[in-house]
TORTOR-622160 format. One record per residue (C-alpha): x, y, z; residue number from 1. Coordinates in nm, 3 decimals. Example, Ala and Ser with C-alpha at 12.3 -4.5 7.8 and 13.67 -1.06 7.14 Angstrom:
# TORTOR-622160
+---------+---------+---------+-----+
!      px !      py !      pz ! num !
+---------+---------+---------+-----+
!   1.230 !  -0.450 !   0.780 !   1 !
!   1.367 !  -0.106 !   0.714 !   2 !
+---------+---------+---------+-----+
***
This chain:
# TORTOR-622160
+---------+---------+---------+-----+
!      px !      py !      pz ! num !
+---------+---------+---------+-----+
!  -1.627 !  -3.533 !   0.836 !   1 !
!  -1.618 !  -3.299 !   1.135 !   2 !
!  -1.557 !  -2.924 !   1.139 !   3 !
!  -1.290 !  -2.736 !   1.332 !   4 !
!  -1.370 !  -2.585 !   1.674 !   5 !
!  -1.310 !  -2.225 !   1.560 !   6 !
!  -1.597 !  -2.192 !   1.315 !   7 !
!  -1.368 !  -2.164 !   1.011 !   8 !
!  -1.524 !  -2.449 !   0.816 !   9 !
!  -1.206 !  -2.658 !   0.805 !  10 !
!  -1.315 !  -3.017 !   0.752 !  11 !
!  -1.150 !  -3.286 !   0.963 !  12 !
!  -1.154 !  -3.648 !   0.850 !  13 !
!  -1.323 !  -3.885 !   1.097 !  14 !
!  -1.068 !  -4.157 !   1.004 !  15 !
!  -1.331 !  -4.431 !   1.018 !  16 !
!  -1.215 !  -4.579 !   0.688 !  17 !
!  -0.891 !  -4.741 !   0.585 !  18 !
!  -0.591 !  -4.513 !   0.656 !  19 !
!  -0.448 !  -4.319 !   0.362 !  20 !
!  -0.172 !  -4.076 !   0.458 !  21 !
!  -0.163 !  -3.913 !   0.113 !  22 !
!  -0.534 !  -3.835 !   0.116 !  23 !
!  -0.512 !  -3.709 !   0.474 !  24 !
!  -0.224 !  -3.474 !   0.390 !  25 !
!  -0.399 !  -3.332 !   0.085 !  26 !
!  -0.721 !  -3.277 !   0.282 !  27 !
!  -0.531 !  -3.084 !   0.549 !  28 !
!  -0.338 !  -2.869 !   0.301 !  29 !
!  -0.640 !  -2.798 !   0.080 !  30 !
!  -0.846 !  -2.701 !   0.384 !  31 !
!  -0.588 !  -2.466 !   0.537 !  32 !
!  -0.429 !  -2.301 !   0.230 !  33 !
!  -0.736 !  -2.093 !   0.126 !  34 !
!  -0.754 !  -1.964 !   0.483 !  35 !
!  -0.389 !  -1.861 !   0.498 !  36 !
!  -0.213 !  -1.565 !   0.335 !  37 !
!  -0.139 !  -1.697 !  -0.013 !  38 !
!   0.154 !  -1.559 !  -0.213 !  39 !
!   0.163 !  -1.485 !  -0.587 !  40 !
!   0.405 !  -1.311 !  -0.822 !  41 !
!   0.140 !  -1.064 !  -0.940 !  42 !
!  -0.231 !  -0.992 !  -0.962 !  43 !
!  -0.234 !  -1.171 !  -1.297 !  44 !
!  -0.088 !  -1.488 !  -1.141 !  45 !
!  -0.335 !  -1.467 !  -0.852 !  46 !
!  -0.634 !  -1.432 !  -1.082 !  47 !
!  -0.518 !  -1.721 !  -1.301 !  48 !
!  -0.491 !  -1.951 !  -0.999 !  49 !
!  -0.789 !  -1.838 !  -0.792 !  50 !
!  -1.058 !  -1.850 !  -1.058 !  51 !
!  -1.341 !  -1.881 !  -0.803 !  52 !
!  -1.226 !  -1.682 !  -0.498 !  53 !
!  -1.429 !  -1.680 !  -0.177 !  54 !
!  -1.492 !  -1.374 !   0.037 !  55 !
!  -1.218 !  -1.334 !   0.295 !  56 !
!  -0.937 !  -1.490 !   0.092 !  57 !
!  -0.611 !  -1.300 !   0.136 !  58 !
!  -0.319 !  -1.291 !  -0.110 !  59 !
!   0.017 !  -1.112 !  -0.114 !  60 !
!   0.141 !  -0.987 !  -0.454 !  61 !
!   0.520 !  -0.978 !  -0.485 !  62 !
!   0.539 !  -0.742 !  -0.785 !  63 !
!   0.293 !  -0.490 !  -0.642 !  64 !
!   0.420 !  -0.549 !  -0.284 !  65 !
!   0.060 !  -0.546 !  -0.170 !  66 !
!  -0.171 !  -0.756 !   0.045 !  67 !
!  -0.511 !  -0.803 !  -0.117 !  68 !
!  -0.838 !  -0.942 !   0.018 !  69 !
!  -1.141 !  -1.065 !  -0.175 !  70 !
!  -1.458 !  -0.891 !  -0.053 !  71 !
!  -1.698 !  -1.124 !  -0.231 !  72 !
!  -1.703 !  -0.913 !  -0.548 !  73 !
!  -1.348 !  -0.799 !  -0.620 !  74 !
!  -0.991 !  -0.801 !  -0.489 !  75 !
!  -0.903 !  -0.488 !  -0.293 !  76 !
!  -0.571 !  -0.365 !  -0.155 !  77 !
!  -0.552 !  -0.432 !   0.217 !  78 !
!  -0.201 !  -0.339 !   0.330 !  79 !
!   0.099 !  -0.231 !   0.127 !  80 !
!   0.464 !  -0.273 !   0.219 !  81 !
!   0.673 !   0.046 !   0.248 !  82 !
!   0.671 !   0.223 !  -0.087 !  83 !
!   0.982 !   0.190 !  -0.297 !  84 !
!   1.070 !   0.340 !  -0.635 !  85 !
!   1.152 !   0.093 !  -0.908 !  86 !
!   1.294 !   0.162 !  -1.253 !  87 !
!   1.159 !   0.077 !  -1.597 !  88 !
!   1.237 !   0.152 !  -1.960 !  89 !
!   0.982 !   0.403 !  -2.096 !  90 !
!   1.014 !   0.306 !  -2.464 !  91 !
!   1.004 !   0.623 !  -2.677 !  92 !
!   0.793 !   0.606 !  -2.994 !  93 !
!   0.622 !   0.844 !  -3.238 !  94 !
!   0.323 !   0.817 !  -3.469 !  95 !
!   0.524 !   0.850 !  -3.794 !  96 !
!   0.891 !   0.766 !  -3.733 !  97 !
!   1.021 !   0.644 !  -3.398 !  98 !
!   1.287 !   0.854 !  -3.225 !  99 !
!   1.607 !   0.704 !  -3.081 ! 100 !
!   1.788 !   0.812 !  -2.765 ! 101 !
!   2.137 !   0.768 !  -2.911 ! 102 !
!   2.391 !   0.892 !  -2.657 ! 103 !
!   2.123 !   1.078 !  -2.462 ! 104 !
!   1.962 !   0.936 !  -2.148 ! 105 !
!   1.607 !   0.813 !  -2.088 ! 106 !
!   1.515 !   0.716 !  -1.733 ! 107 !
!   1.184 !   0.588 !  -1.598 ! 108 !
!   1.087 !   0.540 !  -1.234 ! 109 !
!   0.762 !   0.430 !  -1.069 ! 110 !
!   0.613 !   0.361 !  -0.727 ! 111 !
!   0.306 !   0.143 !  -0.663 ! 112 !
!   0.052 !   0.173 !  -0.382 ! 113 !
!  -0.210 !  -0.089 !  -0.449 ! 114 !
!  -0.327 !   0.003 !  -0.800 ! 115 !
!  -0.212 !   0.365 !  -0.776 ! 116 !
!   0.107 !   0.421 !  -0.974 ! 117 !
!   0.328 !   0.731 !  -0.954 ! 118 !
!   0.559 !   0.772 !  -1.253 ! 119 !
!   0.847 !   1.000 !  -1.351 ! 120 !
!   1.022 !   1.005 !  -1.688 ! 121 !
!   1.338 !   1.207 !  -1.754 ! 122 !
!   1.477 !   1.241 !  -2.108 ! 123 !
!   1.800 !   1.431 !  -2.182 ! 124 !
!   1.892 !   1.478 !  -2.548 ! 125 !
!   2.240 !   1.379 !  -2.669 ! 126 !
!   2.441 !   1.474 !  -2.976 ! 127 !
!   2.325 !   1.157 !  -3.157 ! 128 !
!   1.963 !   1.164 !  -3.040 ! 129 !
!   1.716 !   1.131 !  -3.327 ! 130 !
!   1.383 !   1.304 !  -3.265 ! 131 !
!   1.178 !   1.108 !  -3.517 ! 132 !
!   0.858 !   1.255 !  -3.657 ! 133 !
!   0.500 !   1.260 !  -3.540 ! 134 !
!   0.351 !   1.274 !  -3.193 ! 135 !
!   0.570 !   1.138 !  -2.912 ! 136 !
!   0.464 !   0.858 !  -2.679 ! 137 !
!   0.632 !   0.689 !  -2.383 ! 138 !
!   0.554 !   0.338 !  -2.259 ! 139 !
!   0.387 !   0.302 !  -1.918 ! 140 !
!   0.524 !   0.059 !  -1.658 ! 141 !
!   0.175 !  -0.100 !  -1.636 ! 142 !
!  -0.138 !  -0.083 !  -1.850 ! 143 !
!  -0.386 !   0.183 !  -1.735 ! 144 !
!  -0.728 !   0.080 !  -1.607 ! 145 !
!  -1.018 !   0.111 !  -1.852 ! 146 !
!  -1.349 !   0.287 !  -1.800 ! 147 !
!  -1.236 !   0.546 !  -1.544 ! 148 !
!  -1.142 !   0.845 !  -1.758 ! 149 !
!  -0.808 !   1.002 !  -1.847 ! 150 !
!  -0.545 !   1.115 !  -1.598 ! 151 !
!  -0.361 !   1.444 !  -1.635 ! 152 !
!  -0.006 !   1.498 !  -1.512 ! 153 !
!   0.269 !   1.756 !  -1.550 ! 154 !
!   0.526 !   1.800 !  -1.825 ! 155 !
!   0.831 !   2.026 !  -1.838 ! 156 !
!   1.048 !   2.105 !  -2.141 ! 157 !
!   1.383 !   2.267 !  -2.068 ! 158 !
!   1.577 !   2.432 !  -2.351 ! 159 !
!   1.846 !   2.696 !  -2.360 ! 160 !
!   1.864 !   3.064 !  -2.449 ! 161 !
!   1.546 !   3.200 !  -2.602 ! 162 !
!   1.382 !   2.856 !  -2.591 ! 163 !
!   1.388 !   2.859 !  -2.210 ! 164 !
!   1.130 !   2.652 !  -2.025 ! 165 !
!   0.784 !   2.538 !  -2.129 ! 166 !
!   0.520 !   2.404 !  -1.889 ! 167 !
!   0.283 !   2.145 !  -2.026 ! 168 !
!   0.061 !   1.851 !  -1.940 ! 169 !
!   0.081 !   1.476 !  -1.967 ! 170 !
!  -0.217 !   1.251 !  -2.053 ! 171 !
!  -0.284 !   0.885 !  -1.969 ! 172 !
!  -0.594 !   0.760 !  -2.151 ! 173 !
!  -0.817 !   0.473 !  -2.026 ! 174 !
!  -0.667 !   0.132 !  -2.105 ! 175 !
!  -0.351 !   0.292 !  -2.246 ! 176 !
!  -0.005 !   0.137 !  -2.256 ! 177 !
!   0.164 !   0.467 !  -2.344 ! 178 !
!   0.143 !   0.829 !  -2.235 ! 179 !
!   0.199 !   1.156 !  -2.425 ! 180 !
!   0.315 !   1.502 !  -2.316 ! 181 !
!   0.158 !   1.822 !  -2.456 ! 182 !
!   0.302 !   2.174 !  -2.484 ! 183 !
!   0.225 !   2.511 !  -2.643 ! 184 !
!   0.390 !   2.527 !  -2.986 ! 185 !
!   0.516 !   2.880 !  -2.928 ! 186 !
!   0.572 !   3.126 !  -2.645 ! 187 !
!   0.249 !   3.289 !  -2.535 ! 188 !
!   0.028 !   3.022 !  -2.696 ! 189 !
!  -0.219 !   2.875 !  -2.445 ! 190 !
!  -0.329 !   2.587 !  -2.670 ! 191 !
!  -0.148 !   2.256 !  -2.614 ! 192 !
!  -0.012 !   2.025 !  -2.884 ! 193 !
!   0.157 !   1.685 !  -2.881 ! 194 !
!   0.528 !   1.703 !  -2.802 ! 195 !
!   0.734 !   1.612 !  -3.110 ! 196 !
!   1.058 !   1.699 !  -3.287 ! 197 !
!   0.964 !   2.067 !  -3.324 ! 198 !
!   0.720 !   2.114 !  -3.031 ! 199 !
!   0.745 !   2.311 !  -2.809 ! 200 !
!   1.073 !   2.403 !  -2.987 ! 201 !
!   1.330 !   2.239 !  -3.211 ! 202 !
!   1.489 !   1.995 !  -2.970 ! 203 !
!   1.868 !   1.995 !  -2.947 ! 204 !
!   2.155 !   1.841 !  -2.752 ! 205 !
!   2.127 !   1.903 !  -2.378 ! 206 !
!   1.754 !   1.982 !  -2.386 ! 207 !
!   1.543 !   1.795 !  -2.129 ! 208 !
!   1.191 !   1.657 !  -2.109 ! 209 !
!   1.045 !   1.568 !  -1.771 ! 210 !
!   0.701 !   1.422 !  -1.709 ! 211 !
!   0.541 !   1.321 !  -1.378 ! 212 !
!   0.196 !   1.176 !  -1.325 ! 213 !
!  -0.024 !   0.941 !  -1.123 ! 214 !
!  -0.266 !   0.687 !  -1.269 ! 215 !
!  -0.454 !   0.368 !  -1.182 ! 216 !
!  -0.323 !   0.043 !  -1.325 ! 217 !
!  -0.547 !  -0.229 !  -1.468 ! 218 !
+---------+---------+---------+-----+
***
Protein backbone atom coordinates (compact mmCIF):
# COMPACT_ATOMS: atom_id res chain seq x y z
CA UNK A 1 0.00 0.00 0.00
CA UNK A 2 1.16 3.53 -0.79
CA UNK A 3 0.06 6.79 0.82
CA UNK A 4 -1.40 9.84 -0.92
CA UNK A 5 0.87 12.74 -1.95
CA UNK A 6 -0.83 15.25 0.37
CA UNK A 7 0.15 13.76 3.71
CA UNK A 8 -3.43 12.81 4.62
CA UNK A 9 -2.74 9.14 5.25
CA UNK A 10 -5.08 7.90 2.52
CA UNK A 11 -3.88 4.43 1.58
CA UNK A 12 -3.65 3.56 -2.12
CA UNK A 13 -3.63 -0.06 -3.25
CA UNK A 14 -0.52 -1.05 -5.21
CA UNK A 15 -2.67 -3.36 -7.39
CA UNK A 16 0.01 -6.04 -7.50
CA UNK A 17 -2.49 -8.79 -6.72
CA UNK A 18 -5.45 -10.11 -8.63
CA UNK A 19 -7.90 -7.31 -9.53
CA UNK A 20 -11.00 -6.95 -7.34
CA UNK A 21 -13.15 -3.94 -8.19
CA UNK A 22 -15.37 -4.35 -5.11
CA UNK A 23 -12.42 -4.34 -2.72
CA UNK A 24 -10.86 -1.39 -4.55
CA UNK A 25 -14.09 0.65 -4.31
CA UNK A 26 -14.53 -0.06 -0.60
CA UNK A 27 -10.90 0.86 0.11
CA UNK A 28 -11.32 4.19 -1.66
CA UNK A 29 -14.62 5.04 0.06
CA UNK A 30 -13.44 3.96 3.52
CA UNK A 31 -10.26 5.98 3.13
CA UNK A 32 -11.94 9.19 1.96
CA UNK A 33 -15.18 9.26 3.99
CA UNK A 34 -13.56 9.91 7.42
CA UNK A 35 -11.69 12.82 5.84
CA UNK A 36 -14.78 14.40 4.31
CA UNK A 37 -17.60 16.34 5.99
CA UNK A 38 -19.88 13.56 7.20
CA UNK A 39 -23.61 14.19 7.66
CA UNK A 40 -25.83 12.88 10.46
CA UNK A 41 -29.39 13.53 11.62
CA UNK A 42 -28.25 14.52 15.12
CA UNK A 43 -25.43 14.36 17.64
CA UNK A 44 -26.94 11.11 18.93
CA UNK A 45 -26.77 9.53 15.46
CA UNK A 46 -23.20 10.78 14.99
CA UNK A 47 -22.05 9.35 18.31
CA UNK A 48 -23.72 6.00 17.61
CA UNK A 49 -21.92 5.69 14.27
CA UNK A 50 -18.53 7.19 15.10
CA UNK A 51 -17.74 5.23 18.24
CA UNK A 52 -13.97 5.80 17.92
CA UNK A 53 -13.59 9.25 16.34
CA UNK A 54 -10.18 10.57 15.32
CA UNK A 55 -9.00 14.14 15.85
CA UNK A 56 -9.92 16.29 12.88
CA UNK A 57 -13.08 14.43 11.89
CA UNK A 58 -15.84 16.82 10.84
CA UNK A 59 -19.59 16.13 10.93
CA UNK A 60 -22.68 18.19 10.09
CA UNK A 61 -25.75 17.69 12.31
CA UNK A 62 -29.05 18.28 10.52
CA UNK A 63 -31.22 18.72 13.63
CA UNK A 64 -28.83 21.14 15.33
CA UNK A 65 -27.85 22.73 11.98
CA UNK A 66 -24.26 22.71 13.19
CA UNK A 67 -20.85 21.67 11.91
CA UNK A 68 -18.85 19.84 14.57
CA UNK A 69 -15.20 18.80 14.71
CA UNK A 70 -13.55 16.23 16.97
CA UNK A 71 -10.56 17.77 18.79
CA UNK A 72 -9.17 14.47 20.04
CA UNK A 73 -11.19 14.58 23.26
CA UNK A 74 -14.69 15.79 22.42
CA UNK A 75 -16.92 17.07 19.62
CA UNK A 76 -17.10 20.86 19.49
CA UNK A 77 -19.28 23.19 17.44
CA UNK A 78 -17.31 24.60 14.52
CA UNK A 79 -19.74 26.58 12.38
CA UNK A 80 -23.49 26.96 12.66
CA UNK A 81 -25.92 27.72 9.87
CA UNK A 82 -28.02 30.92 10.22
CA UNK A 83 -30.11 30.65 13.37
CA UNK A 84 -33.75 29.83 12.91
CA UNK A 85 -36.56 29.48 15.45
CA UNK A 86 -38.31 26.15 15.51
CA UNK A 87 -41.46 25.18 17.39
CA UNK A 88 -42.08 22.44 19.94
CA UNK A 89 -44.82 21.32 22.30
CA UNK A 90 -43.87 22.26 25.89
CA UNK A 91 -45.97 19.60 27.64
CA UNK A 92 -47.56 21.12 30.75
CA UNK A 93 -47.52 18.96 33.90
CA UNK A 94 -47.82 19.38 37.68
CA UNK A 95 -46.57 17.43 40.67
CA UNK A 96 -50.05 16.37 41.91
CA UNK A 97 -52.60 16.63 39.08
CA UNK A 98 -51.65 17.58 35.53
CA UNK A 99 -53.25 20.70 34.06
CA UNK A 100 -54.85 20.76 30.60
CA UNK A 101 -54.81 23.62 28.10
CA UNK A 102 -58.40 23.11 26.95
CA UNK A 103 -59.32 25.91 24.56
CA UNK A 104 -56.36 28.01 25.68
CA UNK A 105 -53.10 28.18 23.74
CA UNK A 106 -49.65 26.83 24.62
CA UNK A 107 -46.80 27.70 22.26
CA UNK A 108 -43.14 26.76 22.48
CA UNK A 109 -40.27 28.07 20.35
CA UNK A 110 -36.53 27.44 20.44
CA UNK A 111 -33.33 28.37 18.63
CA UNK A 112 -30.10 26.35 18.72
CA UNK A 113 -26.53 27.62 18.39
CA UNK A 114 -24.30 24.61 18.87
CA UNK A 115 -25.39 23.35 22.30
CA UNK A 116 -26.81 26.70 23.42
CA UNK A 117 -30.60 26.70 23.30
CA UNK A 118 -32.82 29.79 23.60
CA UNK A 119 -36.41 28.98 24.55
CA UNK A 120 -39.69 30.89 24.83
CA UNK A 121 -42.97 29.48 26.14
CA UNK A 122 -46.26 31.39 25.93
CA UNK A 123 -49.39 30.08 27.69
CA UNK A 124 -52.76 31.85 27.43
CA UNK A 125 -55.58 30.50 29.59
CA UNK A 126 -58.94 29.65 28.00
CA UNK A 127 -62.42 29.21 29.44
CA UNK A 128 -61.93 25.42 29.60
CA UNK A 129 -58.32 25.44 30.81
CA UNK A 130 -57.79 23.24 33.87
CA UNK A 131 -54.99 24.43 36.15
CA UNK A 132 -54.35 21.11 37.90
CA UNK A 133 -52.72 21.06 41.32
CA UNK A 134 -49.15 21.07 42.50
CA UNK A 135 -46.06 22.73 41.09
CA UNK A 136 -46.11 23.44 37.34
CA UNK A 137 -43.51 22.13 34.91
CA UNK A 138 -43.01 22.55 31.17
CA UNK A 139 -41.12 20.12 28.93
CA UNK A 140 -37.83 21.30 27.40
CA UNK A 141 -37.16 20.85 23.67
CA UNK A 142 -33.90 19.03 24.57
CA UNK A 143 -32.51 17.51 27.77
CA UNK A 144 -30.28 19.89 29.73
CA UNK A 145 -26.60 19.09 30.19
CA UNK A 146 -25.59 17.57 33.53
CA UNK A 147 -22.88 18.73 35.89
CA UNK A 148 -22.84 22.43 34.96
CA UNK A 149 -25.26 23.97 37.43
CA UNK A 150 -28.76 25.41 37.03
CA UNK A 151 -29.76 28.11 34.56
CA UNK A 152 -32.01 31.00 35.54
CA UNK A 153 -34.36 32.71 33.10
CA UNK A 154 -37.25 35.16 33.21
CA UNK A 155 -40.93 34.55 33.87
CA UNK A 156 -43.89 36.91 33.50
CA UNK A 157 -47.45 36.37 34.75
CA UNK A 158 -50.08 38.69 33.31
CA UNK A 159 -53.48 38.94 34.98
CA UNK A 160 -56.18 41.58 34.98
CA UNK A 161 -57.42 44.22 37.40
CA UNK A 162 -55.85 44.01 40.84
CA UNK A 163 -53.87 40.90 39.85
CA UNK A 164 -51.86 42.91 37.31
CA UNK A 165 -48.39 41.69 36.40
CA UNK A 166 -45.92 39.59 38.35
CA UNK A 167 -42.22 39.26 37.49
CA UNK A 168 -40.59 35.95 38.32
CA UNK A 169 -37.81 33.56 37.41
CA UNK A 170 -37.50 30.32 35.51
CA UNK A 171 -35.15 27.47 36.51
CA UNK A 172 -33.54 24.72 34.40
CA UNK A 173 -31.77 22.19 36.62
CA UNK A 174 -28.79 20.05 35.49
CA UNK A 175 -29.89 17.05 33.42
CA UNK A 176 -33.52 18.20 33.48
CA UNK A 177 -36.17 17.47 30.88
CA UNK A 178 -38.58 20.07 32.28
CA UNK A 179 -38.41 23.63 33.56
CA UNK A 180 -40.44 25.46 36.22
CA UNK A 181 -41.37 29.13 36.69
CA UNK A 182 -41.37 30.80 40.14
CA UNK A 183 -43.28 33.85 41.38
CA UNK A 184 -44.07 35.71 44.62
CA UNK A 185 -47.31 34.35 46.08
CA UNK A 186 -48.61 37.83 46.86
CA UNK A 187 -47.94 41.45 45.97
CA UNK A 188 -44.95 42.82 47.85
CA UNK A 189 -43.57 39.36 48.71
CA UNK A 190 -39.93 39.00 47.61
CA UNK A 191 -39.77 35.23 48.18
CA UNK A 192 -40.41 33.08 45.10
CA UNK A 193 -42.62 29.98 44.94
CA UNK A 194 -43.44 27.45 42.23
CA UNK A 195 -46.10 28.66 39.80
CA UNK A 196 -49.31 26.66 40.24
CA UNK A 197 -53.08 27.04 40.12
CA UNK A 198 -53.11 29.76 42.80
CA UNK A 199 -49.60 31.24 42.43
CA UNK A 200 -48.91 34.09 41.86
CA UNK A 201 -52.73 34.51 41.75
CA UNK A 202 -55.80 32.43 40.99
CA UNK A 203 -55.40 31.92 37.25
CA UNK A 204 -58.40 32.71 35.07
CA UNK A 205 -59.45 32.94 31.43
CA UNK A 206 -57.29 35.35 29.43
CA UNK A 207 -54.39 35.31 31.90
CA UNK A 208 -50.95 34.71 30.37
CA UNK A 209 -47.72 33.05 31.41
CA UNK A 210 -44.54 33.80 29.50
CA UNK A 211 -41.12 32.30 30.19
CA UNK A 212 -37.84 32.89 28.34
CA UNK A 213 -34.48 31.35 29.10
CA UNK A 214 -31.18 30.05 27.72
CA UNK A 215 -29.57 26.74 28.65
CA UNK A 216 -27.02 24.19 27.42
CA UNK A 217 -28.34 20.96 25.96
CA UNK A 218 -26.83 17.56 26.68
